[in-house]
C-alpha positions as CSV (number, residue, x, y, z in Angstrom):
1,M,6.8,2.4,10.3
2,A,5.8,-0.7,8.4
3,I,2.7,0.9,6.9
4,R,4.2,1.3,3.5
5,S,5.3,-2.3,3.3
6,T,1.9,-3.4,4.6
7,I,0.2,-1.4,1.8
8,A,2.5,-3.0,-0.7
9,L,1.5,-6.5,0.5
10,I,-2.2,-5.6,0.3
11,K,-1.8,-4.3,-3.2
12,E,0.0,-7.5,-4.2
13,A,-2.8,-9.6,-2.7
14,I,-5.5,-7.5,-4.5
15,G,-3.5,-7.9,-7.8
16,K,-3.8,-11.6,-7.4
17,S,-7.4,-11.6,-6.3
18,P,-9.2,-8.4,-7.2
19,A,-12.2,-9.2,-5.0
20,T,-10.0,-9.0,-1.9
21,R,-11.1,-6.3,0.6
22,A,-8.6,-4.8,3.1
23,G,-8.3,-2.3,5.8
24,I,-5.6,-1.3,8.3
25,V,-6.1,-1.6,12.1
26,L,-4.0,0.4,14.5
27,K,-3.0,-2.0,17.3
28,M,-0.8,-1.9,20.4
29,V,-1.5,1.9,20.4
30,K,0.1,3.7,23.4
31,P,-2.0,6.4,25.2
32,R,-1.2,10.0,24.1
33,S,1.2,8.8,21.4
34,G,2.1,11.3,18.7
35,I,2.8,8.5,16.2
36,T,-0.9,7.5,16.2
37,N,-1.8,11.0,14.9
38,D,1.0,10.8,12.4
39,V,-0.4,7.5,11.0
40,R,-3.9,8.9,11.0
41,N,-2.7,11.9,9.0
42,L,-0.8,9.7,6.6
43,S,-3.9,7.5,6.1
44,G,-5.5,10.2,4.1
45,T,-2.9,9.6,1.4
46,M,-3.1,5.8,1.5
47,E,-5.1,3.7,-0.9
48,V,-6.1,1.3,1.8
49,P,-8.7,2.5,4.4
50,L,-7.8,2.9,8.0
51,L,-10.4,1.2,10.2
52,N,-12.0,3.4,12.9
53,T,-11.4,0.9,15.7
54,V,-8.2,1.3,17.6
55,V,-6.8,-1.6,19.7
56,R,-4.8,-0.2,22.6
57,D,-1.6,-1.8,24.1
58,R,-3.2,-3.9,26.8
59,V,-1.6,-6.7,28.9
60,S,-4.8,-8.7,28.7
61,I,-4.6,-8.8,24.9
62,A,-0.9,-9.7,24.9
63,R,-1.6,-12.5,27.4
64,S,-4.8,-13.7,25.6
65,S,-3.0,-16.5,23.8
66,M,-2.0,-18.0,27.2
67,T,-5.3,-17.4,28.9
68,A,-8.9,-18.0,28.1
69,G,-8.8,-15.3,25.4
70,V,-9.8,-11.6,25.5
71,L,-13.6,-12.2,25.5
72,N,-13.4,-14.6,28.4
73,G,-11.2,-12.3,30.4
74,S,-12.0,-9.6,32.9
75,D,-10.7,-6.5,30.9
76,Q,-13.9,-4.9,29.7
77,K,-12.1,-2.3,27.6
78,A,-10.2,-5.0,25.7
79,K,-13.5,-6.9,25.2
80,D,-15.1,-3.7,23.9
81,E,-12.2,-3.0,21.5
82,M,-12.3,-6.6,20.1
83,T,-16.1,-6.5,19.7
84,S,-15.9,-3.1,18.0
85,L,-13.2,-4.4,15.6
86,A,-15.2,-7.5,14.8
87,E,-18.4,-5.5,14.1
88,E,-16.5,-3.1,11.9
89,I,-15.0,-5.9,9.8
90,V,-18.3,-7.7,9.5
91,N,-20.0,-4.4,8.4
92,A,-17.2,-3.8,5.9
93,I,-17.4,-7.2,4.2
94,S,-21.1,-7.4,4.1
95,T,-21.7,-4.2,2.1
């Protein structure tokens, strides 16, 4: 799991710029994966918040760089996840 090294990078960035705000997004999450629960449980001990939005492992997201993008595609679940993530980030940085 790269979560600890990610947190170290975030701490380094905050050290250089204390106004930096950060959060961790679970992405490419597999259905019924035990590791997702492990990370959620670990998040209680982390100094960086875990965002509520989870981005599942979707072909449409993986292919989005070669297509018209997620929001212009036909996968409504992927669109909902990206929209939810964007809303959560905007809410977090505007408070």
